[in-house]
SEVO-230552 format. One record per atom (N, C-alpha, C): residue in one letter; x, y, z. Coordinates in steps of 0.1 Angstrom, whole numbers, plus 5000, padded with zeros to 4 digits. Layout:
// residues N
  r    c1    c2    c3
  A     X     Y     Z
...
***
This chain:
// residues 363
  r    c1    c2    c3
  X  5008  4988  5000
  X  5000  5000  5000
  X  5009  5013  5000
  X  5020  5012  5007
  X  5028  5024  5008
  X  5034  5027  4994
  X  5038  5016  4986
  X  5043  5019  4973
  X  5033  5026  4964
  X  5020  5022  4965
  X  5010  5028  4957
  X  5008  5043  4961
  X  5009  5045  4974
  X  5008  5059  4979
  X  5019  5068  4974
  X  5031  5062  4974
  X  5043  5069  4969
  X  5041  5072  4954
  X  5036  5063  4946
  X  5033  5065  4932
  X  5023  5076  4930
  X  5013  5076  4939
  X  5002  5087  4938
  X  5008  5101  4940
  X  5016  5102  4951
  X  5022  5116  4953
  X  5032  5119  4943
  X  5039  5109  4936
  X  5048  5112  4925
  X  5041  5118  4913
  X  5028  5113  4911
  X  5020  5118  4900
  X  5017  5133  4903
  X  5016  5137  4915
  X  5014  5151  4918
  X  5026  5159  4917
  X  5038  5154  4922
  X  5050  5161  4921
  X  5055  5162  4906
  X  5052  5152  4898
  X  5056  5152  4884
  X  5048  5163  4876
  X  5037  5167  4882
  X  5029  5178  4876
  X  5033  5192  4881
  X  5044  5192  4889
  X  5050  5205  4893
  X  5046  5210  4907
  X  5040  5201  4915
  X  5035  5205  4928
  X  5043  5197  4939
  X  5042  5202  4951
  X  5047  5195  4963
  X  5036  5185  4968
  X  5040  5174  4973
  X  5030  5164  4979
  X  5037  5155  4989
  X  5030  5152  5000
  X  5035  5144  5010
  X  5024  5135  5016
  X  5027  5123  5020
  X  5019  5116  5029
  X  5020  5122  5043
  X  5009  5124  5050
  X  5009  5131  5062
  X  5001  5125  5073
  X  5005  5126  5086
  X  4997  5123  5097
  X  4998  5108  5102
  X  4987  5102  5105
  X  4987  5090  5112
  X  4994  5078  5106
  X  4993  5078  5092
  X  5000  5067  5085
  X  5015  5068  5087
  X  5021  5080  5087
  X  5035  5081  5088
  X  5039  5078  5103
  X  5031  5083  5112
  X  5033  5079  5127
  X  5033  5064  5128
  X  5023  5057  5123
  X  5022  5043  5125
  X  5034  5036  5118
  X  5038  5041  5106
  X  5050  5035  5099
  X  5062  5036  5108
  X  5064  5047  5114
  X  5076  5049  5123
  X  5075  5039  5135
  X  5063  5036  5140
  X  5061  5027  5151
  X  5060  5013  5147
  X  5060  5010  5134
  X  5059  4996  5130
  X  5044  4991  5131
  X  5035  5000  5130
  X  5021  4996  5131
  X  5015  4996  5117
  X  5007  4985  5114
  X  5001  4985  5100
  X  4989  4994  5100
  X  4989  5002  5089
  X  4978  5012  5088
  X  4973  5012  5073
  X  4960  5015  5072
  X  4954  5015  5058
  X  4948  5029  5055
  X  4950  5038  5064
  X  4944  5051  5062
  X  4954  5061  5058
  X  4955  5065  5046
  X  4965  5074  5041
  X  4960  5088  5037
  X  4965  5098  5043
  X  4962  5112  5039
  X  4973  5118  5032
  X  4970  5127  5023
  X  4981  5134  5015
  X  4978  5149  5016
  X  4989  5156  5018
  X  4989  5171  5017
  X  4997  5176  5006
  X  4992  5187  5000
  X  4999  5192  4988
  X  4996  5207  4986
  X  5004  5214  4978
  X  5001  5228  4975
  X  4993  5229  4962
  X  4990  5217  4956
  X  4981  5217  4945
  X  4967  5220  4949
  X  4960  5228  4942
  X  4946  5232  4946
  X  4936  5221  4941
  X  4924  5220  4946
  X  4915  5210  4941
  X  4913  5210  4926
  X  4913  5222  4920
  X  4911  5222  4905
  X  4923  5215  4898
  X  4935  5217  4904
  X  4947  5211  4899
  X  4946  5196  4900
  X  4942  5191  4912
  X  4941  5177  4915
  X  4931  5170  4906
  X  4920  5177  4902
  X  4910  5171  4893
  X  4915  5170  4879
  X  4925  5178  4876
  X  4932  5177  4863
  X  4941  5165  4863
  X  4948  5162  4874
  X  4957  5151  4875
  X  4950  5138  4876
  X  4939  5138  4885
  X  4931  5126  4887
  X  4917  5128  4882
  X  4914  5123  4869
  X  4902  5127  4862
  X  4890  5121  4870
  X  4891  5110  4877
  X  4879  5104  4884
  X  4878  5109  4898
  X  4885  5119  4902
  X  4885  5124  4916
  X  4871  5130  4919
  X  4868  5131  4932
  X  4856  5138  4936
  X  4859  5148  4947
  X  4851  5158  4949
  X  4854  5168  4959
  X  4843  5170  4969
  X  4842  5160  4978
  X  4831  5161  4988
  X  4832  5172  4998
  X  4845  5177  5000
  X  4847  5188  5010
  X  4856  5199  5003
  X  4852  5203  4991
  X  4860  5212  4984
  X  4861  5226  4992
  X  4851  5229  4999
  X  4851  5241  5007
  X  4862  5241  5017
  X  4867  5229  5021
  X  4878  5227  5030
  X  4891  5222  5023
  X  4891  5223  5010
  X  4903  5220  5003
  X  4906  5205  5002
  X  4896  5196  5002
  X  4899  5182  5002
  X  4893  5176  4989
  X  4901  5167  4984
  X  4897  5159  4972
  X  4899  5144  4975
  X  4889  5136  4971
  X  4890  5122  4973
  X  4894  5115  4960
  X  4904  5106  4961
  X  4909  5099  4949
  X  4909  5084  4951
  X  4904  5076  4942
  X  4905  5062  4943
  X  4917  5058  4934
  X  4927  5052  4940
  X  4939  5048  4932
  X  4943  5034  4935
  X  4942  5025  4925
  X  4944  5011  4927
  X  4935  5005  4938
  X  4923  5009  4937
  X  4912  5004  4946
  X  4914  5009  4961
  X  4922  5019  4963
  X  4924  5024  4977
  X  4919  5039  4976
  X  4912  5043  4987
  X  4907  5057  4988
  X  4918  5066  4995
  X  4921  5077  4989
  X  4930  5087  4994
  X  4923  5100  4996
  X  4926  5106  5007
  X  4921  5120  5010
  X  4932  5130  5007
  X  4931  5138  4997
  X  4942  5148  4994
  X  4937  5162  4998
  X  4945  5169  5006
  X  4941  5182  5011
  X  4951  5192  5007
  X  4947  5203  5002
  X  4955  5215  4999
  X  4960  5222  5011
  X  4973  5225  5011
  X  4979  5234  5022
  X  4969  5245  5025
  X  4966  5248  5038
  X  4956  5258  5041
  X  4958  5264  5055
  X  4953  5275  5056
  X  4951  5281  5070
  X  4936  5280  5073
  X  4933  5278  5085
  X  4919  5278  5089
  X  4916  5291  5097
  X  4906  5298  5092
  X  4904  5312  5098
  X  4890  5312  5105
  X  4891  5314  5118
  X  4879  5314  5126
  X  4872  5301  5127
  X  4866  5298  5139
  X  4859  5285  5141
  X  4845  5287  5145
  X  4836  5278  5140
  X  4822  5279  5143
  X  4818  5269  5153
  X  4812  5273  5164
  X  4807  5264  5175
  X  4817  5254  5180
  X  4830  5259  5181
  X  4841  5251  5186
  X  4843  5238  5179
  X  4840  5239  5166
  X  4841  5226  5158
  X  4847  5228  5144
  X  4841  5237  5135
  X  4845  5237  5122
  X  4851  5251  5118
  X  4861  5252  5110
  X  4866  5265  5106
  X  4856  5273  5098
  X  4855  5286  5100
  X  4846  5294  5094
  X  4849  5295  5079
  X  4862  5296  5076
  X  4866  5296  5062
  X  4881  5292  5062
  X  4886  5288  5050
  X  4900  5284  5048
  X  4906  5293  5038
  X  4919  5294  5039
  X  4927  5301  5029
  X  4939  5292  5024
  X  4939  5290  5011
  X  4950  5282  5005
  X  4963  5289  5007
  X  4974  5281  5010
  X  4987  5287  5012
  X  4997  5278  5004
  X  5009  5282  5004
  X  5020  5274  4997
  X  5031  5271  5006
  X  5028  5268  5019
  X  5039  5266  5028
  X  5035  5254  5037
  X  5043  5243  5036
  X  5041  5231  5043
  X  5041  5233  5058
  X  5050  5241  5063
  X  5051  5243  5077
  X  5038  5250  5083
  X  5033  5260  5076
  X  5021  5267  5080
  X  5009  5257  5080
  X  5009  5248  5070
  X  4998  5238  5070
  X  4999  5228  5082
  X  5012  5224  5085
  X  5014  5214  5096
  X  5010  5220  5109
  X  5013  5233  5112
  X  5011  5238  5125
  X  4996  5241  5128
  X  4987  5240  5118
  X  4973  5241  5120
  X  4967  5228  5126
  X  4975  5217  5125
  X  4970  5204  5129
  X  4969  5202  5144
  X  4964  5190  5149
  X  4961  5189  5163
  X  4973  5185  5172
  X  4980  5174  5169
  X  4990  5169  5178
  X  5003  5166  5171
  X  5014  5167  5178
  X  5027  5166  5171
  X  5029  5152  5165
  X  5023  5141  5172
  X  5024  5128  5166
  X  5017  5126  5153
  X  5009  5136  5149
  X  5002  5135  5137
  X  5007  5145  5126
  X  5019  5150  5129
  X  5024  5160  5120
  X  5036  5156  5111
  X  5040  5143  5112
  X  5051  5138  5104
  X  5046  5137  5089
  X  5056  5139  5080
  X  5053  5138  5066
  X  5063  5128  5059
  X  5059  5123  5047
  X  5068  5114  5040
  X  5068  5119  5025
  X  5079  5121  5019
  X  5080  5125  5005
  X  5079  5113  4996
  X  5079  5115  4983
  X  5077  5104  4973
  X  5089  5095  4972
  X  5100  5098  4979
  X  5112  5089  4980
  X  5112  5081  4993
  X  5102  5083  5002
  X  5101  5076  5014
  X  5108  5083  5026
  X  5113  5095  5023
  X  5120  5102  5034
  X  5110  5109  5044
  X  5114  5108  5057
  X  5105  5114  5067
  X  5109  5128  5069
  X  5098  5137  5069
  X  5100  5151  5072
  X  5094  5154  5086
  X  5102  5158  5095
  X  5098  5161  5109
  X  5101  5175  5112
  X  5091  5184  5110
  X  5092  5198  5112
  X  5090  5203  5127
  X  5085  5194  5135
  X  5081  5198  5149
  X  5087  5190  5160
  X  5097  5182  5157
  X  5103  5173  5167
  X  5093  5162  5171
  X  5085  5157  5162
  X  5075  5147  5165
  X  5080  5134  5168
  X  5092  5130  5162
  X  5097  5117  5165
  X  5101  5116  5180
  X  5106  5127  5185
  X  5109  5127  5200
  X  5097  5124  5208
  X  5086  5130  5205
  X  5073  5128  5212
  X  5068  5114  5211
  X  5071  5108  5199
  X  5067  5094  5197
  X  5076  5085  5205
  X  5089  5088  5206
  X  5098  5080  5214
  X  5095  5081  5229
  X  5090  5093  5233
  X  5087  5095  5247
  X  5073  5091  5250
  X  5065  5087  5240
  X  5051  5082  5241
  X  5042  5093  5248
  X  5042  5105  5242
  X  5033  5115  5247
  X  5025  5121  5236
  X  5012  5124  5240
  X  5003  5132  5231
  X  5005  5146  5235
  X  5009  5155  5225
  X  5012  5169  5228
  X  5006  5177  5217
  X  4998  5187  5221
  X  4992  5197  5211
  X  5003  5204  5204
  X  5000  5208  5191
  X  5008  5217  5184
  X  5004  5231  5188
  X  5014  5239  5193
  X  5010  5252  5197
  X  5003  5252  5211
  X  4996  5263  5213
  X  4989  5265  5226
  X  4977  5255  5227
  X  4977  5246  5237
  X  4966  5236  5237
  X  4953  5241  5241
  X  4952  5252  5249
  X  4940  5258  5252
  X  4933  5264  5239
  X  4942  5270  5231
  X  4937  5276  5219
  X  4932  5265  5209
  X  4940  5254  5208
  X  4936  5243  5200
  X  4923  5237  5203
  X  4921  5235  5216
  X  4908  5228  5221
  X  4896  5238  5220
  X  4899  5251  5222
  X  4888  5260  5221
  X  4884  5262  5206
  X  4893  5261  5197
  X  4890  5261  5183
  X  4881  5249  5179
  X  4886  5237  5183
  X  4879  5225  5180
  X  4878  5216  5192
  X  4867  5215  5199
  X  4866  5207  5211
  X  4867  5192  5208
  X  4865  5188  5196
  X  4866  5174  5192
  X  4880  5169  5195
  X  4890  5178  5194
  X  4903  5174  5196
  X  4906  5168  5210
  X  4897  5172  5220
  X  4898  5167  5233
  X  4896  5152  5233
  X  4886  5148  5226
  X  4883  5133  5225
  X  4893  5126  5217
  X  4899  5133  5207
  X  4909  5127  5199
  X  4922  5125  5208
  X  4925  5134  5217
  X  4936  5132  5226
  X  4935  5120  5234
  X  4922  5118  5239
  X  4920  5106  5247
  X  4921  5094  5239
  X  4916  5094  5227
  X  4916  5083  5218
  X  4930  5079  5214
  X  4939  5089  5210
  X  4952  5085  5207
  X  4960  5080  5219
  X  4958  5086  5231
  X  4965  5081  5243
  X  4960  5067  5246
  X  4948  5064  5243
  X  4943  5050  5245
  X  4948  5040  5235
  X  4947  5043  5223
  X  4951  5034  5212
  X  4966  5032  5212
  X  4973  5043  5213
  X  4988  5042  5212
  X  4994  5038  5226
  X  4986  5039  5237
  X  4991  5037  5250
  X  5002  5047  5254
  X  4999  5060  5251
  X  5007  5071  5253
  X  5002  5079  5265
  X  5011  5087  5271
  X  5006  5096  5282
  X  5002  5109  5275
  X  4995  5118  5282
  X  4991  5131  5277
  X  5000  5141  5284
  X  5007  5149  5275
  X  5017  5159  5280
  X  5010  5169  5290
  X  5018  5174  5299
  X  5013  5182  5311
  X  5004  5194  5306
  X  5009  5202  5297
  X  5001  5214  5293
  X  4989  5210  5285
  X  4990  5199  5277
  X  4978  5194  5270
  X  4968  5189  5280
  X  4973  5182  5290
  X  4964  5177  5301
  X  4957  5188  5308
  X  4964  5199  5311
  X  4957  5210  5318
  X  4947  5216  5309
  X  4950  5217  5297
  X  4940  5223  5287
  X  4928  5215  5286
  X  4929  5202  5287
  X  4917  5193  5286
  X  4908  5197  5298
  X  4913  5198  5310
  X  4905  5202  5321
  X  4899  5216  5319
  X  4907  5225  5313
  X  4902  5239  5312
  X  4891  5240  5301
  X  4892  5232  5291
  X  4882  5234  5280
  X  4872  5223  5278
  X  4872  5213  5288
  X  4863  5202  5286
  X  4848  5205  5285
  X  4844  5217  5291
  X  4830  5221  5291
  X  4825  5223  5276
  X  4835  5225  5267
  X  4831  5228  5253
  X  4826  5215  5246
  X  4828  5203  5252
  X  4823  5191  5246
  X  4808  5191  5245
  X  4801  5199  5253
  X  4787  5199  5253
  X  4782  5205  5240
  X  4791  5212  5233
  X  4787  5219  5220
  X  4788  5209  5208
  X  4794  5198  5210
  X  4795  5188  5199
  X  4782  5180  5198
  X  4780  5175  5186
  X  4768  5166  5183
  X  4770  5153  5190
  X  4759  5146  5194
  X  4760  5133  5199
  X  4766  5123  5189
  X  4763  5125  5177
  X  4768  5116  5166
  X  4783  5117  5166
  X  4789  5129  5166
  X  4804  5130  5165
  X  4810  5124  5178
  X  4804  5127  5189
  X  4809  5122  5202
  X  4809  5107  5202
  X  4798  5101  5198
  X  4797  5086  5198
  X  4807  5080  5188
  X  4809  5087  5177
  X  4819  5082  5167
  X  4833  5080  5173
  X  4837  5090  5181
  X  4850  5089  5187
  X  4850  5080  5199
  X  4839  5080  5207
  X  4839  5071  5218
  X  4839  5056  5214
  X  4832  5053  5202
  X  4833  5040  5197
  X  4847  5035  5195
  X  4855  5044  5190
  X  4869  5041  5187
  X  4877  5038  5200
  X  4873  5045  5210
  X  4880  5043  5223
  X  4875  5030  5229
  X  4862  5027  5228
  X  4856  5015  5235
  X  4859  5003  5227
  X  4864  5004  5215
  X  4868  4992  5207
  X  4883  4990  5207
  X  4890  4998  5213
  X  4905  4997  5214
  X  4909  4985  5223
  X  4920  4979  5220
  X  4925  4968  5229
  X  4929  4974  5243
  X  4931  4987  5243
  X  4934  4994  5256
  X  4922  5001  5262
  X  4910  4996  5259
  X  4898  5003  5263
  X  4898  5007  5278
  X  4903  4998  5286
  X  4902  5001  5301
  X  4911  5014  5304
  X  4921  5016  5297
  X  4929  5028  5298
  X  4921  5040  5294
  X  4914  5038  5283
  X  4905  5049  5278
  X  4894  5053  5288
  X  4888  5043  5294
  X  4878  5045  5304
  X  4884  5053  5316
  X  4896  5049  5320
  X  4903  5055  5332
  X  4906  5070  5328
  X  4910  5073  5316
  X  4913  5087  5312
  X  4901  5095  5312
  X  4890  5090  5306
  X  4877  5097  5306
  X  4873  5101  5320
  X  4874  5091  5329
  X  4871  5094  5343
  X  4880  5103  5350
  X  4893  5102  5347
  X  4903  5111  5353
  X  4900  5125  5350
  X  4896  5129  5338
  X  4894  5143  5334
  X  4879  5147  5337
  X  4871  5137  5342
  X  4857  5141  5344
  X  4849  5142  5332
  X  4854  5136  5321
  X  4847  5138  5308
  X  4834  5130  5307
  X  4832  5120  5316
  X  4820  5113  5317
  X  4808  5122  5319
  X  4810  5132  5328
  X  4799  5142  5331
  X  4797  5151  5319
  X  4807  5156  5313
  X  4806  5165  5301
  X  4799  5158  5289
  X  4802  5145  5288
  X  4797  5137  5277
  X  4783  5130  5281
  X  4779  5132  5293
  X  4766  5127  5298
  X  4766  5112  5297
  X  4777  5106  5302
  X  4778  5091  5303
  X  4782  5088  5317
  X  4774  5092  5326
  X  4778  5091  5340
  X  4779  5077  5346
  X  4774  5067  5339
  X  4775  5053  5343
  X  4788  5047  5339
  X  4797  5055  5334
  X  4810  5050  5329
  X  4818  5043  5340
  X  4816  5047  5353
  X  4823  5041  5364
  X  4818  5026  5366
  X  4806  5023  5361
  X  4801  5010  5362
  X  4806  5000  5352
  X  4814  5005  5342
  X  4819  4996  5332
  X  4830  4988  5338
  X  4828  4975  5341
  X  4838  4966  5347
  X  4845  4958  5336
  X  4838  4955  5326
  X  4844  4947  5315
  X  4841  4955  5302
  X  4850  4955  5292
  X  4847  4963  5281
  X  4852  4956  5268
  X  4849  4943  5267
  X  4853  4936  5255
  X  4843  4937  5244
  X  4831  4943  5246
  X  4821  4943  5237
  X  4815  4957  5236
  X  4815  4963  5224
  X  4810  4977  5223
  X  4795  4979  5227
  X  4787  4970  5223
  X  4772  4971  5227
  X  4771  4969  5242
  X  4779  4960  5247
  X  4779  4958  5262
  X  4782  4971  5269
  X  4792  4978  5265
  X  4796  4991  5271
  X  4784  5001  5270
  X  4779  5002  5258
  X  4768  5012  5257
  X  4755  5008  5265
  X  4753  4995  5267
  X  4742  4990  5275
  X  4744  4995  5289
  X  4756  4993  5294
  X  4759  4998  5308
  X  4757  5013  5310
  X  4761  5020  5299
  X  4761  5035  5300
  X  4746  5040  5300
  X  4737  5033  5294
  X  4723  5037  5294
  X  4721  5051  5289
  X  4725  5053  5276
  X  4724  5066  5270
  X  4717  5065  5256
  X  4709  5054  5254
  X  4703  5053  5241
  X  4692  5063  5238
  X  4688  5070  5249
  X  4678  5081  5247
  X  4685  5094  5242
  X  4699  5095  5243
  X  4706  5107  5239
  X  4715  5104  5227
  X  4723  5094  5228
  X  4732  5091  5217
  X  4725  5083  5205
  X  4730  5085  5193
  X  4723  5078  5182
  X  4727  5063  5180
  X  4717  5055  5179
  X  4720  5041  5176
  X  4711  5036  5165
  X  4715  5026  5158
  X  4706  5020  5148
  X  4695  5012  5154
  X  4684  5009  5147
  X  4673  5002  5152
  X  4678  4988  5157
  X  4687  4982  5150
  X  4693  4969  5155
  X  4700  4970  5168
  X  4708  4981  5169
  X  4716  4983  5182
  X  4706  4986  5193
  X  4696  4994  5191
  X  4686  4996  5201
  X  4679  4984  5206
  X  4676  4975  5196
  X  4669  4962  5200
  X  4679  4953  5208
  X  4691  4953  5204
  X  4701  4945  5212
  X  4703  4951  5226
  X  4704  4964  5227
  X  4705  4970  5241
  X  4693  4967  5249
  X  4681  4968  5243
  X  4669  4965  5251
  X  4669  4951  5256
  X  4672  4941  5247
  X  4672  4927  5251
  X  4683  4924  5261
  X  4695  4930  5260
  X  4706  4928  5270
  X  4701  4933  5283
  X  4695  4945  5283
  X  4690  4950  5296
  X  4679  4941  5302
  X  4671  4935  5294
  X  4661  4925  5299
  X  4667  4913  5305
  X  4678  4907  5299
  X  4683  4895  5304
  X  4693  4898  5316
  X  4697  4910  5318
  X  4706  4913  5329
  X  4699  4909  5342
  X  4686  4909  5343
  X  4679  4906  5355
  X  4675  4891  5355
  X  4680  4883  5345
  X  4676  4869  5344
  X  4688  4860  5345
  X  4686  4847  5346
  X  4696  4837  5347
  X  4701  4834  5333
  X  4713  4838  5330
  X  4719  4837  5316
  X  4723  4822  5313
  X  4722  4813  5323
  X  4725  4799  5320
  X  4712  4791  5319
  X  4701  4798  5321
  X  4688  4791  5320
  X  4684  4787  5306
  X  4680  4775  5303
  X  4677  4770  5289
  X  4667  4779  5282
  X  4657  4783  5289
  X  4646  4791  5282
  X  4652  4805  5278
  X  4659  4811  5287
  X  4665  4824  5284
  X  4675  4824  5273
  X  4683  4813  5273
  X  4693  4811  5262
  X  4685  4809  5249
  X  4675  4802  5249
  X  4667  4799  5237
  X  4660  4812  5232
  X  4653  4819  5241
  X  4645  4830  5237
  X  4654  4842  5232
  X  4665  4845  5239
  X  4673  4857  5236
  X  4685  4854  5229
  X  4689  4842  5228
  X  4701  4838  5220
  X  4714  4839  5227
  X  4724  4834  5220
  X  4738  4833  5226
  X  4744  4847  5228
  X  4743  4855  5218
  X  4750  4868  5218
  X  4745  4877  5229
  X  4732  4878  5230
  X  4726  4887  5240
  X  4729  4882  5254
  X  4728  4869  5256
  X  4731  4863  5270
  X  4746  4864  5273
  X  4755  4863  5262
  X  4769  4864  5265
  X  4773  4878  5269
  X  4767  4888  5262
  X  4770  4902  5265
  X  4766  4905  5280
  X  4754  4901  5283
  X  4748  4903  5296
  X  4757  4895  5307
  X  4761  4883  5303
  X  4769  4875  5312
  X  4783  4881  5315
  X  4788  4887  5304
  X  4801  4894  5306
  X  4800  4906  5315
  X  4789  4914  5314
  X  4787  4925  5322
  X  4786  4920  5337
  X  4780  4909  5339
  X  4778  4903  5352
  X  4789  4895  5358
  X  4799  4892  5349
  X  4811  4884  5353
  X  4809  4870  5353
  X  4799  4865  5344
  X  4797  4850  5343
  X  4807  4845  5333
  X  4811  4832  5335
  X  4821  4826  5326
  X  4814  4824  5312
  X  4819  4830  5302
  X  4813  4830  5288
  X  4814  4816  5282
  X  4824  4808  5286
  X  4825  4794  5281
  X  4813  4786  5286
  X  4809  4789  5298
  X  4798  4781  5304
  X  4785  4785  5297
  X  4783  4798  5294
  X  4771  4802  5287
  X  4771  4796  5273
  X  4782  4796  5266
  X  4783  4790  5253
  X  4780  4775  5253
  X  4786  4768  5263
  X  4784  4754  5264
  X  4769  4751  5267
  X  4763  4758  5275
  X  4749  4756  5278
  X  4740  4758  5265
  X  4744  4768  5258
  X  4737  4771  5246
  X  4738  4760  5235
  X  4751  4756  5234
  X  4753  4745  5224
  X  4746  4732  5227
  X  4743  4730  5240
  X  4737  4718  5244
  X  4722  4719  5245
  X  4716  4730  5241
  X  4701  4731  5241
  X  4696  4720  5231
  X  4685  4714  5235
  X  4678  4704  5226
  X  4673  4710  5213
  X  4668  4723  5214
  X  4664  4730  5202
  X  4669  4744  5203
  X  4670  4751  5192
  X  4674  4765  5192
  X  4664  4774  5185
  X  4654  4768  5179
  X  4643  4776  5173
  X  4631  4767  5172
  X  4619  4773  5170
  X  4607  4765  5169
  X  4607  4756  5157
  X  4614  4760  5147
  X  4614  4752  5135
  X  4621  4738  5137
  X  4628  4737  5148
  X  4635  4724  5151
  X  4626  4715  5158
  X  4614  4719  5163
  X  4604  4710  5169
  X  4600  4700  5159
  X  4598  4687  5163
  X  4595  4676  5155
  X  4579  4676  5153
  X  4573  4687  5152
  X  4559  4688  5149
  X  4556  4701  5143
  X  4546  4702  5135
  X  4542  4715  5128
  X  4529  4720  5133
  X  4526  4732  5129
  X  4513  4738  5133
  X  4501  4730  5126
  X  4504  4725  5114
  X  4494  4717  5107
  X  4491  4704  5114
  X  4502  4698  5119
  X  4500  4686  5127
  X  4491  4688  5139
  X  4493  4699  5145
  X  4484  4702  5157
  X  4470  4704  5153
  X  4468  4712  5142
  X  4454  4714  5137
  X  4447  4701  5133
  X  4455  4692  5127
  X  4449  4679  5123
  X  4446  4671  5136
  X  4454  4671  5146
  X  4452  4664  5158
  X  4440  4669  5166
  X  4439  4682  5166
  X  4428  4689  5174
  X  4415  4689  5166
  X  4415  4687  5153
  X  4403  4687  5145
  X  4396  4700  5146
  X  4403  4711  5147
  X  4397  4725  5148
  X  4402  4734  5138
  X  4396  4745  5136
  X  4401  4755  5127
  X  4413  4762  5133
  X  4422  4767  5125
  X  4434  4774  5131
  X  4430  4785  5140
  X  4438  4787  5151
  X  4435  4797  5161
  X  4446  4799  5170
  X  4444  4808  5180
  X  4455  4811  5190
  X  4460  4799  5198
  X  4452  4789  5198
  X  4456  4777  5206
  X  4468  4770  5200
  X  4471  4772  5188
  X  4483  4766  5181
  X  4496  4772  5188
  X  4496  4785  5189
  X  4508  4791  5195
  X  4510  4787  5209
  X  4498  4786  5216
  X  4499  4782  5230
  X  4504  4768  5232
  X  4500  4759  5223
  X  4505  4745  5224
  X  4520  4744  5220
  X  4523  4751  5210
  X  4537  4751  5205
  X  4547  4757  5216
  X  4542  4768  5223
  X  4550  4774  5234
  X  4551  4764  5245
  X  4541  4757  5248
  X  4541  4747  5259
  X  4551  4736  5256
  X  4551  4731  5243
  X  4560  4720  5239
  X  4574  4725  5239
  X  4577  4738  5234
  X  4590  4743  5235
  X  4596  4743  5249
  X  4588  4748  5258
  X  4592  4749  5272
  X  4596  4735  5278
  X  4588  4725  5275
  X  4590  4712  5281
  X  4602  4705  5274
  X  4603  4707  5261
  X  4615  4702  5254
  X  4628  4708  5259
  X  4628  4721  5261
  X  4640  4728  5265
  X  4644  4723  5279
  X  4635  4721  5288
  X  4638  4716  5301
  X  4639  4701  5302
  X  4639  4694  5290
  X  4640  4680  5288
  X  4629  4672  5296
  X  4618  4678  5297
  X  4606  4671  5303
  X  4599  4663  5292
  X  4602  4666  5280
  X  4596  4660  5268
  X  4606  4659  5257
  X  4607  4647  5251
  X  4616  4644  5241
  X  4611  4651  5228
  X  4621  4655  5220
  X  4617  4662  5208
  X  4616  4652  5196
  X  4606  4643  5198
  X  4602  4635  5186
  X  4587  4635  5185
  X  4582  4633  5173
  X  4568  4635  5170
  X  4559  4626  5178
  X  4563  4614  5180
  X  4555  4604  5187
  X  4552  4608  5201
  X  4563  4612  5209
  X  4562  4616  5222
  X  4554  4630  5223
  X  4556  4639  5214
  X  4549  4652  5214
  X  4534  4649  5212
  X  4531  4641  5203
  X  4517  4638  5200
  X  4510  4632  5212
  X  4517  4623  5219
  X  4511  4617  5231
  X  4509  4628  5241
  X  4518  4637  5243
  X  4517  4648  5252
  X  4505  4657  5249
  X  4503  4660  5236
  X  4492  4668  5232
  X  4478  4661  5235
  X  4479  4648  5231
  X  4466  4640  5233
  X  4462  4640  5248
  X  4472  4638  5256
  X  4469  4637  5271
  X  4465  4650  5277
  X  4472  4661  5273
  X  4469  4674  5280
  X  4458  4682  5273
  X  4457  4681  5260
  X  4448  4691  5253
  X  4435  4684  5247
  X  4435  4670  5247
  X  4423  4664  5241
  X  4416  4656  5252
***
């Protein structure tokens, strides 16, 4: 992938412009971390890039960004710029194209995201970023209070990078988080959830939870149940504990899962009927929250005599024929009764035994 990226920026430089791979990909390359997210910075303007890459699109041209598909990989190419004024502590009011790599770099958030790579693979470090990577610190570029007041989203990014990279947060940056954390209330729940999802799915999630609590961001983010998160191996499990589905955006499927997990939290997750009714995933997430051995839950589920009504050795039509009646609600009642008894092994799941049971109890 790196070779393709170097070819792409060479196409820009061959057209008479500067171009560099910038940000997280270069940081991860230095650290020996595999990364598939490549951003490019250049002094070529969007109209120039559309001439070089005929199939490019400009979803954020107002912010100087062009998207290019090159050898089936998506690249975000951004023109050197200054950001002038910020709206609602989040987005620049307007941008101004410039022709200076250093000026473009210092508008960015953290030093660890400011490294560049040229088309020969040489690393350009204008801000001493390699030293911060070696020291494992997240440090704002410039005045951290100013950076966070410009864009409060950077506060969550600082926590996320410290979590994912297992870095510390530099002292002045740390103080600025405390000073400016109230601005998080100005961000949309969608954007906050987007970044929190990345923290909660990190292998260092417990560190992320500790950092959020350390700075009191749980209150600013309205996730005050964060202290109750004991295990964090499952994203939906974390959100279930946080109980914020009335504020934060979730898909209908996620809401359904959270509702079912909350339901079985008060139930026995090793019980055959609960395993059958709510399934392995929902019971496993609830069991993890409660500290139940997941292997035991899985073993109990695998040993269920049936896992759906379709597996019963009798059909609705069989019951209609036996009862000699028109179809009605009695069918569902009988099938539910049979399910219950089969699950608790009071009744064998074979047609002969089931028919005898129906004959005795219902006829």
